[in-house]
Every structure is written in C-alpha cells, then in structure tokens.
N, C-alpha and C positions, 0 to 999 in steps of 0.2 A: 578564485573567489568570484561569485556572481553578484552583481548589483541589481537589486530589485527597483524597477522604475514604476512609479505609481501611475504613469501615463499610458502604460500598455493596455490595450484592449484585450478582451478574452479571445478574440479571433487571432491574436498574434502568439498565443501560447497553446501548447498541447494540453488537452483536457482529458483526464481519465473518465471512464464511463460513469454515468450517473448510477446511483444505487439500483434503480429499477432495471437499467440496461445490464449492469453487472450480474444481477440475479437471473435475468433472462439468459445470459450467456452461461452462467453457472449451471442452470437447469438444463440447458441444451447440451452442455458437455457431459452431464451426468445421465443424459438419456431419459427415455420414457420410464425406465425401471427405477430411476432415482439413484442409480449407482454409477460410480465413475468407471470409465473404460480403462482399466489398468491402474497403475500407481499415479496418484495426483496429490498435490499439496494445496492447502488453502492457508494463506498467511495474512494475518491482520497486522497492520503497521500503524502505530500511534505516534503522533508528534507530541512529545511530552510538554513542550512549552507553548502549546496552542493558546491556552488561556492567558498566559503572561504576554504573549505577542499581541493578542487581541486587546488587552488592557493598555499596553504601551503604544501600539501603532494603529489600532482600530481594525475593524473587520476586513475592510478592503485590502489593506496591506497584508494582513494575515492570510487572506485567500491567495494573494499573489505568492507568498512564501510557500503555501501548500502546492500551488501550481508549479513552482520551481522544483520542489521536491518530486512531484509527479514526473516532471520532465527528466530529472536525473534517474529516477527509478526506471522509466521507460527505456533508457539506454542499456539497461541490464537484461531486458526481456527478449525471449525468443518470439517468433511469430505466433506460436500457438498460445502464449501466455496472455493473461487478461488482467488489467489493472482497473480498479473502480474505486469510487468514493463510498465508504461505508457510513461515515458520519462527518461532522465538521472537523474533527481532529484525526480521523482514521481513514486509511486506505485498505482495500482488500485486494489480494493478489491470488489469482488462480494459476497454478503451474500444472497443466495436464501432461500426460504422456511422459512421466519421468521414468528413467531406467533404474535409478536407485534412490533410496531415501536421502542419501547424502547430497543429492542435487538440490534439495530444498535448502539445506544449510549453506551450500555454496552460493545459492541465490541471495540468501540473507547477508552473507559476508560481502558479496559484491555490492549490494545495495548500501550497506554500511560504508564501504569504501568511497562510493561515488557521492555520498551525502555528507562526508566528513569535512569537505571544504566549506568555509563560512559563506553565508549569504549577507550581503551588505544592504542595509536599509537605513536611509537618512544618515549616511556616513558612519553607521555603526555596524561592525562585523559581528554577525550572529552565528553561533554554532548550533545547529539543530541536533536534538537528541531523539532518536527513534527507538521505539520498543517494538518487539515482534512477538506475535503468538502464532505458532505453527501447528497445523494438524495435517495428518496424512490419511488418505483413503487408499486402501481399505483398512489400514492398521488401526486408526483411531475411530473411524466411523465410515459408514457407507452411504448415508443419506446427506443431502445438502444441508438440512437444518442441523443435524448432529455434527457434521463436519465444522460448520460455522460455530456452533456452541463449543466444540473442543478448542478451536483456534482462539475464541474470545476468553475461554478459561485460561488457556496458556498465556495470553496477553496479560490478564489480571494477575497471574502468578509472577510474571516478569516485572510488572509494575510495582508489586508489593515490596 
C-alpha cells in the first residue's frame, strides 16, 4: 500500500509525458508515412474514480494519485514503450515493436496487477479502478488519429 503525501513536490515524482510530448513521440514512432513500423498497440487508461477523488480530496491530491498510478504503470514498461497523459483522468500508452497481439493484453494484465494495491490518502485506503481501451496497428488502424479513435471507442465500450 502506498501512502500519498500532500507535501511531495512534482520534482520528487516521475511524470508521464505531457499530451503534446506523447503525440510527438507517437508521430515519430509512426514515421513520416503515418504508419507504425510493425505491430504496435495504443492503450487508453482511465481512472474511473477521478471525479469522485477530486470532489473528496481536491485537485492537488487527485493529481498526486494520478502520478502514483503513472509511477506504477512505468514499472511495467519496456524501454521502447511510452506513457503520456491524454486528459485529466486518462493516460495513453504506446507499445511499439510488439511480436504478438497478446503482448498488449499481457501489458494490461500486468498494469492491473501493479495498480491493485490501495493508495492511502489522509488515512483512507483507496482502491483505484482502471479501465482500458486497446487498439492495434495495423489490425485496427494504420494512422495515428484512427488508432487513437479506435482505442477511445474501445474505452467507451469498456466503461459502458
């Protein structure tokens, strides 16, 4: 169990790439032609309780919870993988150079395992619930925008 300290500065925590940095990396990985080099997965990860945490603990603590989740996710990644923030409640994860489609599902399972331990905020143990939307290139799409659209659609279906 991890205890969130409200006194931590952002320099003490690993931070995923900002949205613009993530998209720059995504475009770089997809090359000038806009197509992935081999099999790749784009995964959108949503923290379901983001709104509830914001109401109960405020934006600052909720952001620290998101950074803790990012830290846990980063322990699951290969050097070539790229984690970024897509929105206030969402992460985006690029898994390039996959050998099989099953590697994307294995990554999701690993992330779920490392995020299952509670986070303690103000003496209260919180279990985070993550939802995933996965798209694969070239199976689902070959362009960056289409791949993101497929992952977001998969996320919406998972949240329904």
